[in-house]
N, C-alpha and C positions, 0 to 999 in steps of 0.2 A: 217412216221418218219424213215423208213429204210434208206433213202438217208443220213440223218444226222448221223445215227449210223454208216453207212459204210464210209462216208466221214471223220468223226471224227472232231477233234477240228479245223482243217483248214477251216471248214465251219461255224465258229463262226459268222462271219459277216452276212452270208446268213440266218443263223438261227435267229439271233437277228432281222434282217430286216423282216423276216416272222412273228415273234412275234409282232413287231412294226406295221406291216400292219394290222394284225388281230385286235390289240387293237385300232388302228386308225379307222378302219372300224366300230367297235362297238361304238366308241366315237361319230362318225357321227350320228349313229342311236339314241344314247342317247340324243344328242342335239335336234333332231327332236321330240323325245318323250316328252321333256320338253318345246317344242315350243320356243327354244332359237336360235336366228338367228346367230349362230357362226359356223365357221368351226374349226375342231380340230387343224389345223396348226396355227390358229390365237390365240389360247389360251395363249401362253406365253406372247405375246404382250398385249393382252387384260388384263391379270392378272396384268402385270406390271403397266399399265395405271390406273387400278382400285384401286391401293394402295395409290394414292396420286396426286401430282400436275402434270402439263404438263411436258413432257420430250422431249429431242432431240432424234433423231433416234440413234445417237451414244451412248447416255446414255442407251437407251433401249437395244441396241445390247450388250453392256458390261454387263448389268444386267442379261440378259437371256442366254448369252453365244452363241448368233447367230452372223453370219456375218452381216456387215452393208448392203450389197446388199439384203440379205434375208429379213431383217427387212423392208427395203425400199419397197420391193415388197408386203409384207403383209400389210404395212400401206396404200399403194395405193389401195389394194383390199378392205380394211376396210373403207377407205374414200369413195370409190365408193358405198358402201352399207350404207353409212350414219352413221356408228358406231363411226368413228374417225374424228376429225377436225384438220387441219393443219393450223398454223398461225404463225405470227412473234412473237419472244420473246419480251416481254414488256421491259425487262432490256437491251437487245442487239438486236436491229432491224436487224442485219446482220444474225441472226440465226433464223431458223424455229423450232417450237416446235409442238408436237402433243398431243392431249388430247381427252378424250371421249366426244362425242356429247351428246345431250339430250337423243337420242335413246340408245347410249352406256351406259349411266348412268342408264337408266331404265332396261337394261339387267343385270346390276350389282345386282339390287334388285330381278329380276325374277330368277336369276341363283342360288340363295342361297339354295333352296331345292335340286337342282341337285348336288351342291357341297357336301351337307350332305349325300345324298344317294350314290354317287360315292365313297366318302371316306369310308363309312361303307362297301360297297361292296368289295373294295380292301382290307380293313383290314380283312374282313371275309375270302377272298381268301388266304391272306398271312397266316392266322391262320391254314389253312389246308395244308400248305407246310412244308416240313422238313427243307428247307433252306429259309432264309429270302431274297427274291429277292431285296427288297429295299436296305437293307444293303450291299448286294453283288454288286449292281450297284454303290453304294457310294465307295466301295473298288476299283472297276475297274476304276472308274473315277479318283480316287486318283492315282492309279498306272500308268494310261495312261498319266496323267498330269506330272508325274515324268519322264516317258520315253514312247514315243509313240509306238504303235504296229509296225509301220514301222521301227523304230530304233531297236526294239527288234528282228525283223526278220533279219535286217541287221547284228546285232551282231551274231545271230545264223548262218547265211550264212558265215560270216567271220570265225567263230569258226570251222565250218565243213570243209571249204576249207583249213584252216590252218593245219588241220590234214594230208592233202596230200602234205604238203611242207616238203622237206628234206633239212637239212643243211649239206653240205659236204665240205671237204677240197679242196683247189684249186689243179688242175692238168693242164698240158699244153692244155688239151682238152677244157678248159674253158677260154683260153687266149682271144679269140675274144669277148666272152660275157663280160668279165671283162672290156675290152676296150670300146666296143660299148655302154654298158649300162651307163657307166660313161660319155662318150663323148656326149651321147644323152641329159642328163640333164644339163651338164655344158654348152653346146652350146645353149640350150634353154634359159637359164637365164643370162649367162655370156659369157666369151670367154676362150678358152683353153690357159693355161699358161705353162711356161717352166716346172714347177714342175709337172703339169699334164702329159705332154708328157713323162717325165722321169719315172714316176711311171707306167703309163698305157702301154707304149711301151715295157718295159722290167721289168715286175713285179717279175720274178724269181730273176733277178740280183739285183734290187733296193728295193725289199721288203722282199722276202722270204730268200734270201741268207744273208741278213743283220739281220736276227733274227725275222722278222715279219711273219705274217700269213694272208692268204686270205680265206674267207669263201664264199661259193656259195650256193644260195637257188635254189632248183630244184622243179618245179611244173609239175607233169606228166612227170618227167624225163627231163624237159627242163630247162636250166638255166634262171631264171627270176629275180634274185637279187644277188648282190655281196656286200662284205664289207671287209675291210682290217684292220689289226692291224699293225701299223708301229712302229718298234723299235726306241726309241728316245734316243739320247745322251743328257740327261737332268737330273740334280740332283733331280728334283721334280716329273718327270713322266717317267715311263718305256715304256709306249705304248700310241700311238695316234690312236683313232678310226677314220678311214678315208675311202674315196672312197666307201661310201655306196650309192648304186643305185638300184632302183627297176623298172622293166619294167612297163610303164603305163598300158599295157594290163593285168598286174597281180596285180594291186593295189586293195586294199580292202580285202586282204587275210591275213593280219597281217604279211606280209613278212618282212617289216622293223623292226617290233618288234622282230620277231624270229631271224633275223640276229643280231640285237643289243644284245639280251640276249645271243646268242651263243658267240659273241665277248667278252662280259663281263665275261662269264664263262671261256672262254679260257684265258683271262688275269688273272683271279684268279688262275687257275691251274699253270700259269707261275710264280706265286708269286708276281704279281703286286699289289701295294698298291693304286695307283691312275690311272685313265684313262683320257686322254685329247682329246679334239676335237676342230675343227674350222669349222665355218659355216657362213651363211649370213641370217639375219633376214627376207629377202624376201622369204625364204623357210620356211614358217610358219608351214606346216605339219611336216617337219623334226624337227624344233625347238620344237614343241609340243611333238614329239616322244622322243627327248632327255630328256626333262623334265620328261616325263612319265617313262623313264628308270632310272631316278634318278640323271641326270646331273644337275649342277648348274653353273651359269655364274661366270666367274673369271675375274680378271683385265687383260687388254690387254697385250699381249706379242708380241715379234717380230715374223713375219710370212712371208713365201715366197709367199703368195697369196694376190693379190690386192683385190679380192672379199670378203675376210674375214672381217667381222665387229662384230663377236661375238665369244668368246672362252669360253669353258665350261670344267668342270672336274667332275669326279665321284670318290668319295672315296670308295674303295672296302672293 
């Protein structure tokens, strides 16, 4: 057990597999002790079929929470041992159903004492533990159904890496990054337009000197994301959130979120009441980010961009 104590919780899967292997090995010996011709891995399918009428493989898979290929393999093995029969559905000849054979039904009768003794043995073991393993498993199954372990690790990775992201103000040193990061995504999905060239070629003159701001995201001191606040001559909006771009190599670190939050906070400090943006619904991750930031769709306005098909606002 020293390995698991040293490895810690990151060895959870290995430890559970070790426990599962130990229990499965004992289960195999239990079947032999009671002269029951089953394998431990067949039990979920056998139990499902022992509860009622014939079923399709799909129905069995859904009932026991296994994959269709896994159940198909088990059914083939049980058919080979004469425990299960596969036949056409009487109501729908296009479907095959499976059910217990005469041998399988005899096992149902013979296995009753084993069920009783195994249940009593497990209950006795549970009574000797401080934590109820059965209830703990139920809790873990519920939690992992809500969010998988993979998703939880992805979230932690994103959180850890986001702590190494710095949001800084634009300086001439970031001119190329501002232009290249935006040109990269625009050219990938659309075409560069006159308004793009105007803002990206001369950001100092056409954004900052006109009262706007540009924020740069640094990861390991390298510029990997940019975002601008454009000053608007509009009675409804003071600033437009625009020219947000994140390097594909740096995605998954919450950089878009951090840039968006930084831009929103900047707009607030400048006294803005609303923030405006334009985008295209083909950019689904970006649209999802804007909704997450609190933006809502607004009625279409005049725009200099051909690619714009959605406009949004955020009330600050």
